[in-house]
Residue frames as qw, qx, qy, qz and C-alpha x, y, z in Angstrom:
[[0.357, 0.106, 0.844, -0.386, 22.82, 18.63, -226.47],
 [0.043, -0.206, -0.798, -0.565, 20.28, 17.02, -228.88],
 [0.447, 0.009, 0.158, -0.881, 16.73, 18.33, -229.01],
 [0.153, 0.192, 0.969, -0.007, 14.06, 15.70, -228.42],
 [0.405, -0.003, -0.257, -0.877, 10.81, 15.99, -230.27],
 [0.248, 0.158, 0.899, -0.324, 7.90, 14.26, -228.56],
 [0.436, 0.209, -0.257, -0.837, 5.28, 13.87, -231.30],
 [0.338, -0.102, -0.912, -0.207, 3.86, 10.39, -230.74],
 [0.294, -0.564, -0.764, 0.109, 0.33, 10.13, -229.28],
 [0.157, -0.308, -0.236, 0.908, -0.03, 13.89, -229.14],
 [0.032, -0.471, -0.617, -0.630, -3.25, 14.34, -231.08],
 [0.208, -0.263, 0.187, -0.923, -5.61, 16.98, -229.85],
 [0.654, -0.003, 0.422, -0.628, -8.69, 14.71, -229.53],
 [0.066, 0.069, -0.963, -0.253, -9.81, 11.25, -230.29],
 [0.603, -0.232, -0.385, -0.659, -13.34, 10.08, -231.08],
 [0.789, -0.381, -0.466, -0.126, -15.02, 8.76, -227.95],
 [0.522, 0.047, -0.494, 0.694, -12.46, 10.23, -225.57],
 [0.296, -0.815, -0.432, 0.246, -13.66, 12.07, -222.43],
 [0.398, 0.663, 0.046, 0.633, -12.93, 15.71, -223.04],
 [0.117, -0.650, 0.301, -0.688, -12.95, 17.10, -219.54],
 [0.617, -0.151, -0.748, 0.190, -12.15, 14.92, -216.59],
 [0.150, 0.006, -0.484, 0.862, -12.59, 17.72, -214.09],
 [0.467, -0.124, -0.072, -0.872, -16.34, 18.20, -214.63],
 [0.584, -0.014, 0.705, -0.402, -19.08, 15.97, -213.17],
 [0.479, 0.259, -0.661, -0.516, -20.01, 13.06, -215.39],
 [0.805, -0.082, 0.453, -0.373, -22.03, 9.83, -215.30],
 [0.345, 0.434, -0.783, -0.281, -20.22, 6.79, -216.78],
 [0.846, -0.098, 0.389, -0.350, -21.25, 3.17, -216.85],
 [0.035, -0.349, 0.898, 0.266, -20.45, -0.24, -218.30],
 [0.839, 0.209, 0.217, -0.454, -22.57, -2.63, -220.38],
 [0.562, -0.130, 0.758, 0.304, -21.96, -5.53, -222.72],
 [0.237, 0.375, -0.478, -0.758, -21.84, -5.19, -226.50],
 [0.756, 0.288, 0.496, -0.315, -24.88, -6.86, -228.13],
 [0.782, 0.564, 0.161, 0.209, -23.15, -6.30, -231.48],
 [0.646, 0.027, 0.017, 0.763, -19.77, -4.97, -232.58],
 [0.086, -0.963, -0.254, 0.035, -19.50, -1.35, -231.53],
 [0.566, 0.443, -0.124, 0.684, -16.95, 1.43, -232.20],
 [0.367, -0.357, -0.371, 0.774, -15.82, 4.35, -230.11],
 [0.055, 0.271, 0.006, -0.961, -17.72, 7.67, -229.90],
 [0.242, -0.228, -0.735, -0.591, -21.02, 6.20, -231.13],
 [0.564, -0.248, 0.117, -0.779, -24.60, 6.65, -229.95],
 [0.157, 0.003, -0.978, 0.135, -25.82, 3.75, -227.80],
 [0.655, -0.301, -0.117, -0.684, -29.26, 2.45, -226.88],
 [0.599, -0.291, 0.671, -0.326, -30.25, -0.24, -224.41],
 [0.202, 0.208, -0.900, -0.326, -29.89, -3.77, -225.79],
 [0.680, -0.208, -0.476, -0.517, -32.46, -6.51, -225.81],
 [0.757, -0.319, -0.530, 0.212, -31.10, -8.25, -222.68],
 [0.443, -0.895, -0.046, 0.036, -30.40, -6.65, -219.32],
 [0.560, -0.629, 0.315, 0.437, -27.01, -4.92, -219.23],
 [0.607, 0.216, 0.503, 0.577, -26.51, -4.98, -223.03],
 [0.150, 0.759, -0.001, -0.633, -26.02, -1.95, -225.23],
 [0.614, 0.272, 0.572, 0.471, -25.98, -1.56, -228.99],
 [0.157, -0.078, 0.248, 0.953, -25.49, 1.23, -231.53],
 [0.077, -0.560, -0.659, -0.496, -28.55, 3.42, -231.99],
 [0.098, -0.062, 0.319, -0.941, -31.02, 5.65, -230.23],
 [0.062, 0.521, 0.841, -0.132, -34.67, 5.67, -229.10],
 [0.178, 0.841, 0.448, 0.246, -36.41, 8.31, -231.26],
 [0.213, 0.808, -0.119, 0.537, -33.59, 10.80, -230.79],
 [0.577, -0.746, 0.258, -0.211, -32.90, 10.01, -227.10],
 [0.595, 0.465, -0.617, 0.219, -29.30, 8.77, -226.88],
 [0.836, -0.512, -0.196, 0.000, -28.91, 6.43, -223.89],
 [0.589, -0.660, 0.279, 0.373, -25.09, 6.79, -223.85],
 [0.529, 0.778, -0.331, -0.069, -22.00, 7.31, -225.97],
 [0.963, -0.067, -0.068, 0.253, -19.33, 4.62, -226.22],
 [0.236, -0.916, 0.301, 0.120, -15.96, 5.73, -224.74],
 [0.627, 0.602, -0.477, 0.133, -12.56, 5.18, -226.17],
 [0.783, -0.554, 0.282, 0.020, -10.39, 2.70, -224.29],
 [0.224, 0.751, -0.609, -0.119, -6.71, 1.97, -224.93],
 [0.433, -0.329, 0.832, -0.108, -6.82, -1.68, -223.87],
 [0.825, 0.382, 0.315, -0.273, -8.26, -3.09, -227.08],
 [0.569, -0.124, 0.643, 0.497, -6.53, -5.07, -229.78],
 [0.172, 0.342, -0.396, -0.834, -6.55, -3.81, -233.32],
 [0.740, 0.362, 0.321, -0.468, -9.63, -4.66, -235.45],
 [0.817, 0.559, -0.129, -0.063, -7.46, -5.55, -238.49],
 [0.684, -0.466, 0.442, 0.346, -4.16, -7.27, -239.08],
 [0.434, -0.016, -0.307, 0.846, -1.87, -5.50, -240.00],
 [0.096, -0.692, -0.538, 0.472, -3.41, -2.75, -237.94],
 [0.212, 0.572, 0.311, 0.729, -4.83, 0.38, -239.59],
 [0.040, 0.176, -0.374, 0.910, -5.43, 1.91, -236.17],
 [0.603, -0.313, -0.197, -0.707, -9.08, 0.95, -235.81],
 [0.093, 0.022, -0.922, 0.375, -10.34, -0.84, -232.75],
 [0.557, -0.333, -0.366, -0.667, -13.83, -1.94, -231.69],
 [0.499, -0.188, 0.688, -0.492, -15.75, -3.45, -228.84],
 [0.310, 0.062, -0.878, -0.360, -16.61, -7.03, -229.95],
 [0.675, -0.363, -0.417, -0.488, -19.80, -8.94, -229.17],
 [0.795, -0.511, -0.325, 0.030, -20.23, -9.55, -225.38],
 [0.553, 0.140, -0.301, 0.764, -17.21, -7.40, -224.54],
 [0.266, -0.711, -0.442, 0.478, -17.54, -4.90, -221.76],
 [0.275, 0.640, 0.267, 0.666, -18.37, -1.41, -223.14],
 [0.250, -0.412, -0.345, 0.805, -17.50, 1.74, -221.25],
 [0.117, 0.653, 0.501, 0.556, -19.99, 4.49, -221.90],
 [0.073, -0.099, -0.303, 0.945, -20.88, 8.03, -220.82],
 [0.011, -0.663, -0.747, -0.054, -24.45, 8.92, -219.96],
 [0.043, -0.977, -0.201, -0.057, -23.80, 12.50, -218.99],
 [0.520, -0.638, 0.215, 0.526, -20.82, 14.79, -219.44],
 [0.306, 0.826, -0.298, -0.368, -18.35, 16.07, -222.06],
 [0.786, -0.028, 0.568, 0.243, -17.00, 13.77, -224.75],
 [0.039, 0.512, -0.510, -0.691, -15.12, 14.18, -228.05],
 [0.701, 0.419, 0.566, -0.116, -17.17, 13.21, -231.12],
 [0.298, -0.084, 0.590, 0.746, -16.34, 13.09, -234.84],
 [0.445, 0.531, 0.126, -0.710, -18.44, 15.33, -237.09],
 [0.333, 0.096, 0.844, 0.410, -19.87, 13.42, -240.05],
 [0.247, 0.687, 0.677, 0.094, -22.26, 14.44, -242.79],
 [0.115, 0.843, 0.184, 0.492, -22.50, 18.20, -242.28],
 [0.266, 0.402, -0.406, 0.777, -20.70, 20.87, -240.23],
 [0.446, -0.575, -0.637, 0.256, -21.51, 21.23, -236.55],
 [0.029, -0.689, 0.005, -0.724, -22.50, 24.51, -234.89],
 [0.231, 0.043, -0.703, 0.671, -21.64, 25.21, -231.28],
 [0.283, 0.090, 0.471, -0.831, -24.63, 25.15, -228.97],
 [0.685, 0.164, -0.270, -0.656, -26.85, 23.22, -231.43],
 [0.816, -0.117, 0.522, -0.218, -28.17, 19.67, -230.94],
 [0.047, -0.387, 0.829, 0.401, -26.44, 16.98, -232.92],
 [0.835, 0.172, -0.146, -0.503, -28.15, 14.53, -235.27],
 [0.551, -0.301, 0.778, -0.015, -27.71, 10.77, -235.01],
 [0.446, 0.308, -0.675, -0.501, -27.21, 8.62, -238.10],
 [0.865, -0.107, 0.211, -0.442, -29.76, 5.81, -237.76],
 [0.987, 0.151, -0.062, 0.005, -28.23, 2.40, -237.58],
 [0.731, 0.350, -0.295, 0.505, -24.56, 3.47, -237.46],
 [0.559, -0.718, -0.313, 0.271, -24.66, 5.89, -234.46],
 [0.480, 0.089, 0.042, 0.872, -22.45, 8.60, -235.88],
 [0.064, -0.760, -0.379, 0.524, -23.16, 12.28, -235.24],
 [0.390, 0.447, 0.392, 0.703, -23.81, 14.98, -237.82],
 [0.042, -0.346, -0.221, 0.911, -24.42, 18.75, -237.78],
 [0.223, 0.001, -0.419, -0.880, -26.99, 20.88, -239.54],
 [0.716, 0.007, 0.135, -0.685, -30.57, 19.84, -240.10],
 [0.593, -0.080, 0.799, -0.057, -31.39, 16.11, -239.87],
 [0.400, 0.378, -0.569, -0.611, -31.35, 14.54, -243.31],
 [0.891, 0.049, -0.295, -0.341, -32.59, 11.19, -244.64],
 [0.840, 0.001, -0.496, 0.220, -31.51, 8.35, -242.31],
 [0.290, 0.180, -0.492, 0.800, -30.83, 10.74, -239.43],
 [0.403, -0.740, -0.528, -0.103, -32.74, 11.75, -236.35],
 [0.006, 0.722, -0.246, 0.647, -32.30, 14.99, -234.36],
 [0.508, -0.134, -0.737, 0.426, -30.99, 14.05, -230.93],
 [0.412, -0.811, -0.319, -0.265, -32.77, 15.23, -227.82],
 [0.648, -0.755, 0.052, 0.087, -29.71, 15.23, -225.52],
 [0.734, -0.116, 0.203, 0.638, -26.41, 15.61, -227.43],
 [0.133, 0.981, 0.076, -0.117, -25.20, 19.19, -227.97],
 [0.694, 0.397, -0.079, 0.595, -22.14, 20.32, -229.91],
 [0.435, -0.788, -0.126, 0.416, -19.98, 22.55, -227.62],
 [0.244, -0.516, 0.412, 0.711, -17.68, 23.64, -230.46],
 [0.649, 0.645, -0.064, -0.398, -18.08, 24.35, -234.17],
 [0.450, -0.379, 0.742, 0.320, -16.46, 21.91, -236.57],
 [0.570, 0.446, -0.418, -0.549, -16.37, 20.76, -240.17],
 [0.979, 0.047, -0.048, -0.193, -16.83, 17.20, -241.38],
 [0.804, 0.259, -0.395, 0.363, -13.95, 14.98, -240.11],
 [0.011, -0.582, 0.454, -0.675, -13.17, 17.18, -237.07],
 [0.573, -0.368, -0.702, 0.207, -13.23, 15.63, -233.65],
 [0.089, -0.502, 0.124, -0.851, -14.80, 18.26, -231.34],
 [0.005, 0.058, 0.774, -0.630, -16.27, 18.54, -227.88],
 [0.479, -0.370, -0.493, -0.624, -19.93, 17.67, -227.31],
 [0.260, -0.169, 0.688, -0.656, -22.12, 17.13, -224.20],
 [0.468, -0.271, -0.780, -0.315, -24.60, 14.39, -223.49],
 [0.328, -0.244, 0.454, -0.792, -27.29, 14.81, -220.90],
 [0.032, 0.217, 0.971, -0.092, -29.62, 12.22, -219.38],
 [0.411, -0.117, -0.210, -0.880, -33.19, 12.71, -220.58]]
């Protein structure tokens, strides 16, 4: 009998993916004021119900969640997808989510930094163009490029 090898869509974690569906969490939906990716820091937009990439002096309003019902951002597809302007954005305000480590390595139990303007998360001490977050904590250690578990809390 042939042996089947199931190796498609079996990655450990994806940026913006909820990392633990069994724990309490607070999710919501808004509308993209500008194009937004998955697993990025969000702040309230200029109009009611809108969100956009960013933070308010380190306070992250929410993190954009990964959804599988989006078309590819490029043709032919390179695997990237985005929320487009005025598209419904799923986000997490409180709970565990997978985030990509950018800039510097992350340390478990330490607050993440937010890259101003692009909403990515870094480890270590906040550098130029970054702000220390008040409410996003790394739950695992990871090097640049890793997708690891983090927690956002409502402040």
